[in-house]
N, CA, C and O atoms as a CHARMM CRD file, in Angstrom:
* protein
*
  268
    1    1 UNK  N     21.70200  -9.53600  25.86900 PROA 1      0.00000
    2    1 UNK  CA    22.06500  -9.68500  25.53200 PROA 1      0.00000
    3    1 UNK  C     22.77100 -10.83000  24.19800 PROA 1      0.00000
    4    1 UNK  O     23.71900 -11.59800  24.03000 PROA 1      0.00000
    5    2 UNK  N     21.25300 -10.15900  23.29000 PROA 2      0.00000
    6    2 UNK  CA    21.61600 -11.15300  21.60600 PROA 2      0.00000
    7    2 UNK  C     22.45900 -11.95700  22.06800 PROA 2      0.00000
    8    2 UNK  O     23.26200 -11.60100  22.93100 PROA 2      0.00000
    9    3 UNK  N     22.42900 -13.02800  21.63800 PROA 3      0.00000
   10    3 UNK  CA    23.81900 -13.10500  21.03000 PROA 3      0.00000
   11    3 UNK  C     23.34200 -14.46900  19.97100 PROA 3      0.00000
   12    3 UNK  O     22.47600 -15.22600  20.41200 PROA 3      0.00000
   13    4 UNK  N     24.06900 -14.80600  18.26200 PROA 4      0.00000
   14    4 UNK  CA    23.96400 -16.01500  18.03500 PROA 4      0.00000
   15    4 UNK  C     24.06900 -17.16300  17.69800 PROA 4      0.00000
   16    4 UNK  O     25.02200 -17.64200  17.08400 PROA 4      0.00000
   17    5 UNK  N     22.54200 -18.04600  18.27300 PROA 5      0.00000
   18    5 UNK  CA    22.91300 -19.26600  18.90900 PROA 5      0.00000
   19    5 UNK  C     24.02500 -20.12600  17.72500 PROA 5      0.00000
   20    5 UNK  O     24.91600 -20.81000  18.22900 PROA 5      0.00000
   21    6 UNK  N     23.93700 -20.06500  16.35200 PROA 6      0.00000
   22    6 UNK  CA    25.52200 -20.25500  15.47400 PROA 6      0.00000
   23    6 UNK  C     25.76300 -19.76300  14.70500 PROA 6      0.00000
   24    6 UNK  O     25.04200 -18.95900  14.11500 PROA 6      0.00000
   25    7 UNK  N     27.19600 -20.16100  14.35400 PROA 7      0.00000
   26    7 UNK  CA    28.28500 -19.76500  12.95800 PROA 7      0.00000
   27    7 UNK  C     26.96000 -19.29900  11.77700 PROA 7      0.00000
   28    7 UNK  O     25.89200 -19.91000  11.75800 PROA 7      0.00000
   29    8 UNK  N     27.22100 -18.31200  10.98800 PROA 8      0.00000
   30    8 UNK  CA    26.98200 -17.72200   9.76700 PROA 8      0.00000
   31    8 UNK  C     28.32400 -18.45200   9.46800 PROA 8      0.00000
   32    8 UNK  O     29.45100 -18.35300   9.95100 PROA 8      0.00000
   33    9 UNK  N     27.65500 -19.39500   8.26800 PROA 9      0.00000
   34    9 UNK  CA    28.40200 -19.60800   7.36100 PROA 9      0.00000
   35    9 UNK  C     28.80600 -18.91400   5.99800 PROA 9      0.00000
   36    9 UNK  O     28.03600 -18.10500   5.48100 PROA 9      0.00000
   37   10 UNK  N     30.11900 -19.26200   5.37300 PROA 10     0.00000
   38   10 UNK  CA    30.49300 -18.58600   4.82800 PROA 10     0.00000
   39   10 UNK  C     30.05100 -17.29400   3.40300 PROA 10     0.00000
   40   10 UNK  O     30.29200 -16.09100   3.30000 PROA 10     0.00000
   41   11 UNK  N     29.37000 -18.22200   2.55700 PROA 11     0.00000
   42   11 UNK  CA    28.22300 -18.63500   1.68800 PROA 11     0.00000
   43   11 UNK  C     27.42000 -17.76600   2.62200 PROA 11     0.00000
   44   11 UNK  O     27.58000 -16.65600   2.11500 PROA 11     0.00000
   45   12 UNK  N     26.71800 -17.61300   3.59100 PROA 12     0.00000
   46   12 UNK  CA    25.95600 -17.65100   3.67600 PROA 12     0.00000
   47   12 UNK  C     26.12500 -15.69500   4.36900 PROA 12     0.00000
   48   12 UNK  O     25.06100 -15.12800   4.11700 PROA 12     0.00000
   49   13 UNK  N     26.99700 -14.85700   4.99100 PROA 13     0.00000
   50   13 UNK  CA    27.59300 -13.85900   5.08600 PROA 13     0.00000
   51   13 UNK  C     27.86400 -13.65000   3.43400 PROA 13     0.00000
   52   13 UNK  O     26.98800 -12.80800   3.23500 PROA 13     0.00000
   53   14 UNK  N     28.41600 -13.83100   2.28300 PROA 14     0.00000
   54   14 UNK  CA    29.51100 -13.86900   2.13600 PROA 14     0.00000
   55   14 UNK  C     27.66600 -13.19400   1.37600 PROA 14     0.00000
   56   14 UNK  O     27.45600 -11.98900   1.51300 PROA 14     0.00000
   57   15 UNK  N     26.66900 -13.97200   0.73700 PROA 15     0.00000
   58   15 UNK  CA    25.90200 -13.54400  -0.04000 PROA 15     0.00000
   59   15 UNK  C     25.30200 -12.07300   0.17200 PROA 15     0.00000
   60   15 UNK  O     25.45700 -11.00700  -0.42300 PROA 15     0.00000
   61   16 UNK  N     24.43100 -12.54500   1.45300 PROA 16     0.00000
   62   16 UNK  CA    24.25600 -10.78600   2.88300 PROA 16     0.00000
   63   16 UNK  C     25.15500  -9.16900   1.46000 PROA 16     0.00000
   64   16 UNK  O     24.79300  -8.13500   0.89800 PROA 16     0.00000
   65   17 UNK  N     26.36400 -10.02600   1.58800 PROA 17     0.00000
   66   17 UNK  CA    28.01800  -9.20300   1.86200 PROA 17     0.00000
   67   17 UNK  C     27.89600  -8.49500  -0.33700 PROA 17     0.00000
   68   17 UNK  O     28.32000  -7.52300  -0.96200 PROA 17     0.00000
   69   18 UNK  N     27.04600  -9.78400  -0.66700 PROA 18     0.00000
   70   18 UNK  CA    27.19600  -9.60800  -2.00000 PROA 18     0.00000
   71   18 UNK  C     26.98200  -8.29100  -2.89500 PROA 18     0.00000
   72   18 UNK  O     26.23300  -7.39000  -2.51500 PROA 18     0.00000
   73   19 UNK  N     27.84900  -8.22500  -4.38500 PROA 19     0.00000
   74   19 UNK  CA    27.46900  -6.81000  -5.12400 PROA 19     0.00000
   75   19 UNK  C     25.92700  -6.04400  -5.11200 PROA 19     0.00000
   76   19 UNK  O     25.74900  -4.90500  -5.54400 PROA 19     0.00000
   77   20 UNK  N     24.67600  -7.06300  -4.42600 PROA 20     0.00000
   78   20 UNK  CA    23.30200  -6.52100  -4.54600 PROA 20     0.00000
   79   20 UNK  C     23.39500  -5.48700  -4.15600 PROA 20     0.00000
   80   20 UNK  O     22.76700  -4.57200  -4.68800 PROA 20     0.00000
   81   21 UNK  N     24.17700  -5.29000  -3.13900 PROA 21     0.00000
   82   21 UNK  CA    23.67000  -3.96000  -2.39200 PROA 21     0.00000
   83   21 UNK  C     24.46700  -2.12300  -2.49300 PROA 21     0.00000
   84   21 UNK  O     24.38000  -0.94500  -2.14400 PROA 21     0.00000
   85   22 UNK  N     25.24900  -3.19700  -3.29700 PROA 22     0.00000
   86   22 UNK  CA    26.53300  -1.99800  -4.24600 PROA 22     0.00000
   87   22 UNK  C     25.87400  -0.73200  -4.60200 PROA 22     0.00000
   88   22 UNK  O     24.66700  -0.96900  -4.57600 PROA 22     0.00000
   89   23 UNK  N     26.09900   0.63900  -4.95900 PROA 23     0.00000
   90   23 UNK  CA    25.64700   2.10100  -5.58800 PROA 23     0.00000
   91   23 UNK  C     26.28700   1.30500  -7.24900 PROA 23     0.00000
   92   23 UNK  O     27.17400   0.54400  -7.63700 PROA 23     0.00000
   93   24 UNK  N     25.33700   1.96600  -7.68800 PROA 24     0.00000
   94   24 UNK  CA    25.60800   2.06300  -9.66800 PROA 24     0.00000
   95   24 UNK  C     25.94600   3.71800 -10.27400 PROA 24     0.00000
   96   24 UNK  O     25.54800   4.82100  -9.89700 PROA 24     0.00000
   97   25 UNK  N     26.63500   3.39300 -11.10200 PROA 25     0.00000
   98   25 UNK  CA    26.93800   4.34000 -11.77900 PROA 25     0.00000
   99   25 UNK  C     26.22500   5.23300 -11.67200 PROA 25     0.00000
  100   25 UNK  O     25.07700   4.85000 -11.44400 PROA 25     0.00000
  101   26 UNK  N     26.33800   6.36600 -11.72900 PROA 26     0.00000
  102   26 UNK  CA    24.82200   7.56100 -12.06800 PROA 26     0.00000
  103   26 UNK  C     24.90600   7.62500 -13.98000 PROA 26     0.00000
  104   26 UNK  O     25.79300   7.92000 -14.78200 PROA 26     0.00000
  105   27 UNK  N     23.77900   7.27100 -14.06900 PROA 27     0.00000
  106   27 UNK  CA    23.17300   7.50100 -15.41800 PROA 27     0.00000
  107   27 UNK  C     23.57900   9.47800 -15.78800 PROA 27     0.00000
  108   27 UNK  O     23.59800  10.57400 -15.22900 PROA 27     0.00000
  109   28 UNK  N     23.94600   8.51900 -17.69300 PROA 28     0.00000
  110   28 UNK  CA    24.50200   9.92100 -18.59300 PROA 28     0.00000
  111   28 UNK  C     23.33400   9.56000 -19.45900 PROA 28     0.00000
  112   28 UNK  O     22.59800   8.65700 -19.85700 PROA 28     0.00000
  113   29 UNK  N     23.86200  11.84100 -19.52900 PROA 29     0.00000
  114   29 UNK  CA    23.57900  12.23900 -20.73200 PROA 29     0.00000
  115   29 UNK  C     24.06100  12.84100 -21.96500 PROA 29     0.00000
  116   29 UNK  O     24.77200  13.84300 -21.89800 PROA 29     0.00000
  117   30 UNK  N     23.88000  12.54900 -22.60300 PROA 30     0.00000
  118   30 UNK  CA    24.67800  12.96100 -23.79300 PROA 30     0.00000
  119   30 UNK  C     23.49500  15.26000 -24.06100 PROA 30     0.00000
  120   30 UNK  O     22.28200  15.46000 -24.12400 PROA 30     0.00000
  121   31 UNK  N     24.19500  15.88500 -24.09800 PROA 31     0.00000
  122   31 UNK  CA    24.05000  17.45100 -23.94100 PROA 31     0.00000
  123   31 UNK  C     23.55900  17.38800 -25.64400 PROA 31     0.00000
  124   31 UNK  O     24.30400  16.81300 -26.43700 PROA 31     0.00000
  125   32 UNK  N     22.87500  17.72000 -25.89600 PROA 32     0.00000
  126   32 UNK  CA    22.95100  18.21900 -27.80000 PROA 32     0.00000
  127   32 UNK  C     23.15500  19.09400 -28.09400 PROA 32     0.00000
  128   32 UNK  O     23.15300  19.15900 -29.32300 PROA 32     0.00000
  129   33 UNK  N     23.31900  19.76300 -27.73800 PROA 33     0.00000
  130   33 UNK  CA    23.91200  21.22400 -28.49800 PROA 33     0.00000
  131   33 UNK  C     25.44900  20.88600 -28.52400 PROA 33     0.00000
  132   33 UNK  O     25.98600  21.42300 -29.49300 PROA 33     0.00000
  133   34 UNK  N     26.38700  20.09300 -27.67900 PROA 34     0.00000
  134   34 UNK  CA    27.95900  20.37300 -27.63100 PROA 34     0.00000
  135   34 UNK  C     28.76800  18.77600 -27.43200 PROA 34     0.00000
  136   34 UNK  O     29.89300  18.30100 -27.28000 PROA 34     0.00000
  137   35 UNK  N     27.45500  18.39700 -27.54400 PROA 35     0.00000
  138   35 UNK  CA    28.19700  16.62100 -27.02700 PROA 35     0.00000
  139   35 UNK  C     28.57200  15.62700 -26.13000 PROA 35     0.00000
  140   35 UNK  O     28.43200  14.40500 -26.18700 PROA 35     0.00000
  141   36 UNK  N     29.43400  16.87700 -24.68700 PROA 36     0.00000
  142   36 UNK  CA    29.90000  16.45500 -23.26400 PROA 36     0.00000
  143   36 UNK  C     28.84000  15.64500 -22.77900 PROA 36     0.00000
  144   36 UNK  O     27.69600  16.01600 -23.04300 PROA 36     0.00000
  145   37 UNK  N     28.97000  14.83300 -22.26300 PROA 37     0.00000
  146   37 UNK  CA    27.88000  13.52500 -21.18200 PROA 37     0.00000
  147   37 UNK  C     27.36500  14.68200 -19.69500 PROA 37     0.00000
  148   37 UNK  O     27.81300  15.70900 -20.20400 PROA 37     0.00000
  149   38 UNK  N     26.90400  15.06700 -18.61700 PROA 38     0.00000
  150   38 UNK  CA    26.66500  15.68400 -17.92100 PROA 38     0.00000
  151   38 UNK  C     25.68700  14.52700 -17.87200 PROA 38     0.00000
  152   38 UNK  O     25.58600  13.65800 -18.73700 PROA 38     0.00000
  153   39 UNK  N     24.94700  14.62500 -16.70600 PROA 39     0.00000
  154   39 UNK  CA    24.30900  14.50700 -14.99700 PROA 39     0.00000
  155   39 UNK  C     22.61000  14.66800 -15.78200 PROA 39     0.00000
  156   39 UNK  O     22.09400  15.78200 -15.86400 PROA 39     0.00000
  157   40 UNK  N     21.96300  13.52900 -16.25600 PROA 40     0.00000
  158   40 UNK  CA    20.73000  14.45300 -16.41400 PROA 40     0.00000
  159   40 UNK  C     19.51800  15.06000 -16.25900 PROA 40     0.00000
  160   40 UNK  O     18.68700  14.25700 -15.83400 PROA 40     0.00000
  161   41 UNK  N     19.00800  16.35500 -16.46600 PROA 41     0.00000
  162   41 UNK  CA    18.10100  17.19400 -16.17400 PROA 41     0.00000
  163   41 UNK  C     18.80000  18.74700 -15.30100 PROA 41     0.00000
  164   41 UNK  O     18.44900  19.65500 -14.54700 PROA 41     0.00000
  165   42 UNK  N     19.87500  18.28300 -15.97400 PROA 42     0.00000
  166   42 UNK  CA    21.29100  19.25600 -15.35300 PROA 42     0.00000
  167   42 UNK  C     21.11100  20.21800 -16.29400 PROA 42     0.00000
  168   42 UNK  O     20.47900  19.95200 -17.31600 PROA 42     0.00000
  169   43 UNK  N     21.81000  21.86200 -16.00600 PROA 43     0.00000
  170   43 UNK  CA    22.87700  22.25200 -17.36500 PROA 43     0.00000
  171   43 UNK  C     23.65200  21.51100 -17.47300 PROA 43     0.00000
  172   43 UNK  O     24.18800  20.60000 -16.84100 PROA 43     0.00000
  173   44 UNK  N     23.69300  22.07300 -18.54700 PROA 44     0.00000
  174   44 UNK  CA    24.96700  21.21000 -19.18100 PROA 44     0.00000
  175   44 UNK  C     26.06100  22.29900 -18.73600 PROA 44     0.00000
  176   44 UNK  O     25.62900  23.36900 -19.16500 PROA 44     0.00000
  177   45 UNK  N     27.55300  22.56900 -17.92500 PROA 45     0.00000
  178   45 UNK  CA    28.62200  22.89000 -17.76300 PROA 45     0.00000
  179   45 UNK  C     29.59000  22.75100 -18.50100 PROA 45     0.00000
  180   45 UNK  O     30.70100  22.50300 -18.03300 PROA 45     0.00000
  181   46 UNK  N     29.32300  22.90800 -20.08200 PROA 46     0.00000
  182   46 UNK  CA    29.92500  23.34600 -21.21100 PROA 46     0.00000
  183   46 UNK  C     29.88300  24.16100 -21.78200 PROA 46     0.00000
  184   46 UNK  O     30.74900  24.98000 -22.08700 PROA 46     0.00000
  185   47 UNK  N     27.94600  24.00200 -22.24500 PROA 47     0.00000
  186   47 UNK  CA    27.64500  25.03800 -22.30800 PROA 47     0.00000
  187   47 UNK  C     26.61500  25.88500 -22.56900 PROA 47     0.00000
  188   47 UNK  O     26.08700  26.49700 -23.49700 PROA 47     0.00000
  189   48 UNK  N     26.51700  25.66800 -21.25700 PROA 48     0.00000
  190   48 UNK  CA    25.41900  26.15900 -20.65400 PROA 48     0.00000
  191   48 UNK  C     23.79400  25.82200 -21.27800 PROA 48     0.00000
  192   48 UNK  O     22.99100  26.75200 -21.20100 PROA 48     0.00000
  193   49 UNK  N     23.39600  24.70400 -21.79400 PROA 49     0.00000
  194   49 UNK  CA    22.60500  24.91900 -22.40700 PROA 49     0.00000
  195   49 UNK  C     20.90900  23.56400 -22.07500 PROA 49     0.00000
  196   49 UNK  O     21.13500  22.42000 -21.68000 PROA 49     0.00000
  197   50 UNK  N     19.77300  23.94700 -22.27900 PROA 50     0.00000
  198   50 UNK  CA    19.68900  22.55300 -21.56900 PROA 50     0.00000
  199   50 UNK  C     17.85400  22.82800 -22.05900 PROA 50     0.00000
  200   50 UNK  O     17.50000  23.89900 -22.55000 PROA 50     0.00000
  201   51 UNK  N     17.27400  22.14000 -21.91200 PROA 51     0.00000
  202   51 UNK  CA    15.44100  21.69700 -22.99400 PROA 51     0.00000
  203   51 UNK  C     15.57200  23.12700 -23.41600 PROA 51     0.00000
  204   51 UNK  O     15.11100  24.21600 -23.07200 PROA 51     0.00000
  205   52 UNK  N     16.67600  22.49200 -24.60800 PROA 52     0.00000
  206   52 UNK  CA    16.23100  22.96900 -26.49200 PROA 52     0.00000
  207   52 UNK  C     16.72900  24.73400 -26.01000 PROA 52     0.00000
  208   52 UNK  O     16.80300  25.56000 -26.92000 PROA 52     0.00000
  209   53 UNK  N     17.09100  25.24300 -24.30100 PROA 53     0.00000
  210   53 UNK  CA    17.50900  27.13500 -24.76400 PROA 53     0.00000
  211   53 UNK  C     19.15600  27.08600 -24.24700 PROA 53     0.00000
  212   53 UNK  O     20.05100  26.29600 -23.94500 PROA 53     0.00000
  213   54 UNK  N     18.90300  28.27900 -24.35800 PROA 54     0.00000
  214   54 UNK  CA    20.81200  28.35300 -23.49200 PROA 54     0.00000
  215   54 UNK  C     19.56200  28.93600 -22.76300 PROA 54     0.00000
  216   54 UNK  O     18.46400  29.46000 -22.95400 PROA 54     0.00000
  217   55 UNK  N     20.72400  28.36800 -21.48700 PROA 55     0.00000
  218   55 UNK  CA    20.21600  29.02800 -19.89500 PROA 55     0.00000
  219   55 UNK  C     20.85400  30.48700 -19.44100 PROA 55     0.00000
  220   55 UNK  O     20.36000  31.61400 -19.45600 PROA 55     0.00000
  221   56 UNK  N     22.36300  29.92400 -18.96500 PROA 56     0.00000
  222   56 UNK  CA    24.25900  30.75000 -18.61000 PROA 56     0.00000
  223   56 UNK  C     24.42600  30.97200 -20.02500 PROA 56     0.00000
  224   56 UNK  O     23.95200  30.48000 -21.04900 PROA 56     0.00000
  225   57 UNK  N     25.19600  31.81000 -19.76500 PROA 57     0.00000
  226   57 UNK  CA    25.82600  32.34200 -21.29100 PROA 57     0.00000
  227   57 UNK  C     27.08900  32.58400 -20.95800 PROA 57     0.00000
  228   57 UNK  O     27.66600  33.62300 -20.63600 PROA 57     0.00000
  229   58 UNK  N     27.61700  30.94000 -21.14000 PROA 58     0.00000
  230   58 UNK  CA    29.31400  30.95800 -21.03600 PROA 58     0.00000
  231   58 UNK  C     30.23800  31.52200 -22.54100 PROA 58     0.00000
  232   58 UNK  O     31.16400  31.24500 -23.30300 PROA 58     0.00000
  233   59 UNK  N     29.76700  31.95200 -22.40900 PROA 59     0.00000
  234   59 UNK  CA    31.63300  32.38400 -23.51700 PROA 59     0.00000
  235   59 UNK  C     31.37900  34.47100 -22.17200 PROA 59     0.00000
  236   59 UNK  O     32.33500  35.24100 -22.26200 PROA 59     0.00000
  237   60 UNK  N     30.12900  34.94200 -21.20200 PROA 60     0.00000
  238   60 UNK  CA    31.06900  36.04600 -20.57000 PROA 60     0.00000
  239   60 UNK  C     31.52700  35.97600 -19.44300 PROA 60     0.00000
  240   60 UNK  O     30.71600  35.59700 -18.59800 PROA 60     0.00000
  241   61 UNK  N     32.86200  36.27100 -18.98400 PROA 61     0.00000
  242   61 UNK  CA    33.35800  36.38900 -17.92300 PROA 61     0.00000
  243   61 UNK  C     32.53600  36.16100 -16.60100 PROA 61     0.00000
  244   61 UNK  O     31.35600  36.51000 -16.58200 PROA 61     0.00000
  245   62 UNK  N     33.13500  35.57000 -15.45900 PROA 62     0.00000
  246   62 UNK  CA    32.07000  34.96800 -14.72100 PROA 62     0.00000
  247   62 UNK  C     32.36400  36.44400 -13.50800 PROA 62     0.00000
  248   62 UNK  O     31.33100  36.93500 -13.96300 PROA 62     0.00000
  249   63 UNK  N     32.75200  37.33000 -12.62000 PROA 63     0.00000
  250   63 UNK  CA    33.56800  38.81900 -12.29500 PROA 63     0.00000
  251   63 UNK  C     32.84700  38.33900 -11.14500 PROA 63     0.00000
  252   63 UNK  O     31.64700  38.11100 -10.98800 PROA 63     0.00000
  253   64 UNK  N     34.28700  38.19100 -10.02600 PROA 64     0.00000
  254   64 UNK  CA    34.17800  37.60000  -8.76700 PROA 64     0.00000
  255   64 UNK  C     33.87200  38.45500  -8.14500 PROA 64     0.00000
  256   64 UNK  O     34.30000  39.44000  -8.74600 PROA 64     0.00000
  257   65 UNK  N     33.24300  38.85700  -7.03400 PROA 65     0.00000
  258   65 UNK  CA    32.15500  39.49800  -5.84500 PROA 65     0.00000
  259   65 UNK  C     34.18700  40.15100  -4.58200 PROA 65     0.00000
  260   65 UNK  O     35.16700  39.68500  -4.00100 PROA 65     0.00000
  261   66 UNK  N     33.53100  41.38200  -4.93900 PROA 66     0.00000
  262   66 UNK  CA    34.01600  42.11600  -3.73600 PROA 66     0.00000
  263   66 UNK  C     34.08000  42.18400  -2.47200 PROA 66     0.00000
  264   66 UNK  O     32.97300  42.60200  -2.13000 PROA 66     0.00000
  265   67 UNK  N     34.76300  42.01100  -1.48900 PROA 67     0.00000
  266   67 UNK  CA    34.90200  41.86500  -1.03900 PROA 67     0.00000
  267   67 UNK  C     35.32800  43.08300   0.18600 PROA 67     0.00000
  268   67 UNK  O     35.67500  42.72900   1.31300 PROA 67     0.00000
């Protein structure tokens, strides 16, 4: 079984655990129609707008499927 020969110093250990490997917050794009922020290349959850046209009509209520 492999065993380390020497103690890893605090500086070397902390360098490895530094924030260079932490995840970044996702980029947000502003909707050109309503101005809310959402993920890029996604339909706006507020108005249903994407790439210059309305994809989802948000004015109509969605009916629940009958089971």
